[in-house]
PLY file of the C-alpha trace (Angstrom):
ply
format ascii 1.0
element vertex 244
property float x
property float y
property float z
element edge 243
property int vertex1
property int vertex2
end_header
-48.93 -3.57 40.09
-48.72 -2.24 43.65
-44.97 -2.55 44.09
-44.43 -0.60 47.29
-46.75 2.14 48.45
-46.40 4.65 51.29
-42.72 3.76 51.69
-41.57 7.39 51.85
-39.83 7.25 48.46
-40.77 8.77 45.12
-40.46 7.06 41.75
-37.50 8.65 39.97
-37.14 6.59 36.78
-38.69 3.65 34.90
-36.67 1.52 32.51
-37.37 -1.76 30.69
-34.97 -4.59 29.86
-35.38 -8.33 29.16
-39.10 -8.54 30.04
-38.44 -6.65 33.24
-39.48 -3.20 34.36
-36.99 -1.45 36.62
-38.62 0.99 38.98
-36.02 3.30 40.46
-36.87 5.09 43.66
-34.63 7.36 45.69
-33.12 4.56 47.75
-34.54 1.31 46.39
-34.82 -0.56 43.10
-37.82 -2.75 42.32
-37.65 -5.28 39.47
-41.07 -6.19 38.05
-41.43 -9.33 35.92
-43.81 -8.76 33.00
-43.01 -11.92 31.01
-46.01 -13.87 32.33
-49.75 -13.32 32.13
-49.66 -11.79 35.59
-47.08 -9.15 36.42
-45.33 -9.58 39.76
-42.56 -8.07 41.86
-39.49 -10.23 41.26
-36.74 -8.56 43.30
-36.17 -5.67 45.66
-32.73 -4.08 45.98
-32.14 -1.72 48.88
-29.62 1.11 48.49
-29.72 0.60 44.71
-31.97 3.54 43.83
-30.97 6.79 42.14
-31.37 10.49 42.88
-32.20 11.76 39.36
-33.47 10.22 36.15
-30.29 11.20 34.28
-28.32 8.96 36.63
-29.62 5.97 34.62
-28.75 4.92 31.05
-29.57 1.99 28.77
-26.71 -0.03 27.25
-26.44 -2.97 24.85
-26.14 -5.40 27.73
-28.43 -3.93 30.36
-29.36 -0.89 32.40
-26.52 1.03 34.08
-26.84 3.61 36.83
-25.06 5.10 39.82
-25.72 6.51 43.26
-23.55 7.59 46.17
-22.86 3.92 47.02
-21.57 2.77 43.64
-22.19 2.00 39.95
-24.44 -0.87 38.90
-25.57 -2.87 35.88
-28.76 -4.90 35.60
-28.17 -7.57 32.94
-31.64 -9.11 32.91
-30.87 -11.54 35.72
-29.15 -9.72 38.55
-27.60 -6.43 39.67
-23.80 -6.28 39.34
-21.58 -3.79 41.17
-19.17 -2.35 38.59
-16.87 -1.01 41.29
-15.99 -4.62 42.09
-14.32 -7.35 40.06
-14.07 -10.97 41.17
-14.61 -10.03 44.79
-12.08 -7.19 44.81
-12.78 -3.45 44.95
-11.64 -1.55 41.87
-12.53 1.82 43.41
-12.96 2.15 47.16
-16.02 3.73 48.75
-14.30 6.94 49.87
-12.77 7.64 46.45
-16.10 7.06 44.74
-18.02 9.26 47.17
-15.45 12.06 46.80
-15.66 11.87 43.01
-19.42 11.68 42.55
-20.16 14.43 45.10
-17.13 16.48 44.00
-15.97 16.56 47.59
-18.73 18.54 49.28
-19.60 20.85 46.37
-22.37 18.64 44.96
-23.73 16.61 47.86
-27.02 15.82 46.11
-25.18 14.78 42.90
-27.45 16.99 40.80
-24.59 17.95 38.45
-23.41 14.37 37.94
-24.71 12.33 35.01
-24.12 9.15 33.04
-23.97 8.32 29.33
-23.29 5.27 27.16
-20.74 5.09 24.32
-21.91 2.22 22.06
-18.91 2.21 19.74
-16.54 1.60 22.64
-18.96 -0.33 24.88
-18.23 2.11 27.67
-20.19 4.15 30.16
-19.08 7.65 31.06
-19.88 9.35 34.36
-19.07 13.02 34.99
-19.17 15.03 38.20
-19.78 18.71 38.84
-16.16 19.63 38.16
-16.35 17.81 34.77
-13.98 15.07 35.86
-14.94 11.68 34.43
-14.88 8.00 35.25
-15.14 5.66 32.23
-15.97 1.97 32.57
-15.08 -0.43 29.74
-17.39 -3.45 29.55
-14.86 -5.42 27.50
-11.87 -4.86 29.78
-14.03 -4.61 32.91
-11.80 -1.76 34.04
-12.07 1.94 34.92
-10.29 4.97 33.51
-10.41 8.43 35.05
-9.80 11.88 33.60
-9.59 15.42 34.99
-11.72 18.14 33.40
-12.54 16.10 30.30
-15.96 17.70 29.73
-16.00 21.30 28.50
-18.94 23.58 29.25
-19.54 27.30 29.81
-22.03 27.47 32.66
-24.28 24.43 32.22
-25.02 21.59 29.83
-27.77 19.25 28.72
-27.91 15.58 29.62
-25.97 13.10 27.50
-27.72 11.71 24.43
-26.93 9.63 21.32
-27.19 11.03 17.81
-28.16 9.14 14.64
-24.60 7.81 14.33
-24.65 6.60 17.94
-22.16 9.20 19.10
-22.45 10.52 22.64
-23.11 14.27 22.66
-24.42 17.17 24.74
-25.21 20.84 24.15
-23.50 23.69 25.96
-26.04 25.90 27.74
-24.46 29.25 26.91
-23.10 28.80 23.40
-25.72 26.23 22.28
-22.88 24.36 20.61
-23.26 20.62 20.18
-20.24 18.79 21.56
-19.46 15.15 20.77
-17.38 12.86 22.95
-14.23 11.87 21.06
-13.72 8.11 21.10
-10.42 8.19 19.18
-7.09 8.50 20.96
-6.07 12.05 21.89
-2.64 13.50 22.63
-1.72 13.89 26.27
1.26 15.15 28.23
0.75 12.59 30.97
-0.98 9.31 31.68
-1.41 7.58 35.01
-2.19 3.89 35.43
-3.00 2.45 38.84
-3.12 -1.25 39.58
-4.67 -2.97 42.58
-2.40 -4.74 45.04
-0.51 -7.40 43.06
0.06 -10.41 45.31
0.36 -13.13 42.61
-2.37 -15.10 44.36
-0.33 -15.47 47.57
-0.84 -12.37 49.75
0.91 -13.91 52.76
4.16 -14.74 50.95
7.01 -12.20 50.62
8.05 -11.58 47.03
10.75 -9.71 45.14
9.94 -7.91 41.89
13.01 -6.87 39.90
11.56 -5.72 36.57
8.31 -4.26 35.30
7.75 -3.98 31.54
5.47 -1.27 30.13
4.48 -1.92 26.49
2.94 0.79 24.35
2.15 1.35 20.67
2.84 4.53 18.72
2.67 5.73 15.13
6.06 7.40 15.37
9.25 7.32 17.37
8.64 8.72 20.84
10.61 9.29 23.98
8.33 8.03 26.72
9.49 8.75 30.26
8.06 6.41 32.90
7.80 7.34 36.57
6.40 5.02 39.18
5.40 4.66 42.80
5.55 1.35 44.57
5.04 -0.24 47.96
8.13 -2.30 47.32
10.53 -2.32 50.30
13.60 -2.28 48.07
13.01 0.43 45.45
16.70 0.58 44.56
16.54 -2.92 43.06
13.41 -2.21 40.95
13.71 -1.22 37.30
11.02 -0.33 34.80
11.69 -1.01 31.14
9.61 0.18 28.20
9.00 -1.49 24.85
7.71 0.48 21.88
5.93 -0.97 18.85
5.59 1.34 15.84
0 1
1 2
2 3
3 4
4 5
5 6
6 7
7 8
8 9
9 10
10 11
11 12
12 13
13 14
14 15
15 16
16 17
17 18
18 19
19 20
20 21
21 22
22 23
23 24
24 25
25 26
26 27
27 28
28 29
29 30
30 31
31 32
32 33
33 34
34 35
35 36
36 37
37 38
38 39
39 40
40 41
41 42
42 43
43 44
44 45
45 46
46 47
47 48
48 49
49 50
50 51
51 52
52 53
53 54
54 55
55 56
56 57
57 58
58 59
59 60
60 61
61 62
62 63
63 64
64 65
65 66
66 67
67 68
68 69
69 70
70 71
71 72
72 73
73 74
74 75
75 76
76 77
77 78
78 79
79 80
80 81
81 82
82 83
83 84
84 85
85 86
86 87
87 88
88 89
89 90
90 91
91 92
92 93
93 94
94 95
95 96
96 97
97 98
98 99
99 100
100 101
101 102
102 103
103 104
104 105
105 106
106 107
107 108
108 109
109 110
110 111
111 112
112 113
113 114
114 115
115 116
116 117
117 118
118 119
119 120
120 121
121 122
122 123
123 124
124 125
125 126
126 127
127 128
128 129
129 130
130 131
131 132
132 133
133 134
134 135
135 136
136 137
137 138
138 139
139 140
140 141
141 142
142 143
143 144
144 145
145 146
146 147
147 148
148 149
149 150
150 151
151 152
152 153
153 154
154 155
155 156
156 157
157 158
158 159
159 160
160 161
161 162
162 163
163 164
164 165
165 166
166 167
167 168
168 169
169 170
170 171
171 172
172 173
173 174
174 175
175 176
176 177
177 178
178 179
179 180
180 181
181 182
182 183
183 184
184 185
185 186
186 187
187 188
188 189
189 190
190 191
191 192
192 193
193 194
194 195
195 196
196 197
197 198
198 199
199 200
200 201
201 202
202 203
203 204
204 205
205 206
206 207
207 208
208 209
209 210
210 211
211 212
212 213
213 214
214 215
215 216
216 217
217 218
218 219
219 220
220 221
221 222
222 223
223 224
224 225
225 226
226 227
227 228
228 229
229 230
230 231
231 232
232 233
233 234
234 235
235 236
236 237
237 238
238 239
239 240
240 241
241 242
242 243
């Protein structure tokens, strides 16, 4: 199939999903329908290409990938922007560009990569500084972490072992390292919400209490700090509820 020739772009990656072949070029994505007797070009998506083949991964529900514009999922019917939810931005363009290019230290994104965690139905994206963004397909939400990938000088691409665990190999020590899906201890946790307008952005509101509920296996002393755009911070109180 002559998809697009002499367009100034190279083919970076080929993937297949739901009787479709996804041809990733540097700036464009071509979706080829192979379900009929005659193969044909079904869709063309500009600015949906990828820079390297390890910027694309296969999941249970489609093909996921990223570029400097965003993170996407092809589900067999259409391309969905995972940085958006119900018409609202979950991560703005500047924050994403800063993360994936590590400021200006990795402008070609050659150190960034993506992997899929089947047991959690999550995709993990790391940048050059080993910070991560994790997207949960169930919650349709993002989590971020600082320095969550450990390596000496370099590392292999992400891969899945026989038990479907996400792993990589450290370049210097040749040690296989597996991504831990279970909860880990932490001295701090930050949760950011989008603007909460209760469906009426033009109406002034007063919020007097915010409840934070958490679950623990033992008695803990959780200290909650917060930042708010509320005009009357003195009247705001945050209460915590613990379930053991």
